LOLUMVO-558026 format. One record per residue (C-alpha): residue in one letter; x, y, z. Coordinates in steps of 0.001 Angstrom, whole numbers, padded with zeros to 6 digits, always signed. Layout:
residues N
AXYZ...
end
This chain:
residues 80
M-034403-003842-021668G-033414-004826-018206S-031684-003667-014930A-028630-001292-014740W-027064-003265-012034V-024774-006029-013133N-022891-008756-011378F-019159-007456-012091N-016109-009579-010385I-013949-006862-008364R-010920-008720-009151F-010849-006493-012651Y-010614-003334-010888V-008158-004482-008432V-005811-005932-011157A-006288-002649-013166L-005256-000213-010083I-002168-002339-009179F-001529-002009-012822I-001666+001859-012889I-000008+002062-009622F+002953+000270-010712E+002883+002187-014046V+002250+005603-012705E+005727+004639-010287I+007823+003449-013360A+007141+006535-014992F+008414+008622-011884I+012106+006636-012691F+012267+008252-016481P+012828+011931-015485V+016006+010348-013115A+017284+008492-016447T+017067+011436-018036V+019777+013658-015553F+021816+010629-013913R+024598+011387-016192R+024814+014916-014953W+024433+013619-011420V+027374+011170-011864E+029562+014303-013627G+028322+016590-010688G+029576+013705-007732A+026156+012522-006848G+026125+009821-008943V+026361+006986-005874F+023699+008840-003941A+021570+008998-006771L+021880+005561-007787V+021059+004358-004113E+017770+006198-004092V+016634+005035-007492L+017504+001455-006302L+015745+001959-002904F+012845+003255-005039I+012807+000176-007253G+013011-002324-003918I+010218-000594-002846L+008074-001218-005580F+009247-004557-005679L+008167-005642-002216G+004875-003659-003260L+004401-006078-005390V+005487-009293-003725Y+002971-008468-001231A+000206-007998-003535W+001314-011536-005259A+001649-013129-001820K-001882-011569-000973G-003508-013513-004290D-004631-010143-005331L-003021-010941-008863E-004839-014151-009801W-008043-013526-011907V-009299-016891-010320K-009231-017361-005999K-008597-020799-005034I-010725-021663-002355R-008952-023465+000360A-010898-026302+001848
end
């Protein structure tokens, strides 16, 4: 028996949310990959490739931003 309140580090939630965001976004690429050959045969291959690369670039920028903020580190460094 004890208190229901537990001191829990919020970092676990932040890392889990970042993981879920990137995992769901990567799942959006699979449908595009399945119809990409049809788009190439239809003449829209370059346009589709540019769109996918732009999408991946935006995801990469988000990852770099999260990394630069230090949100991917389990233990934050204390700056003196």
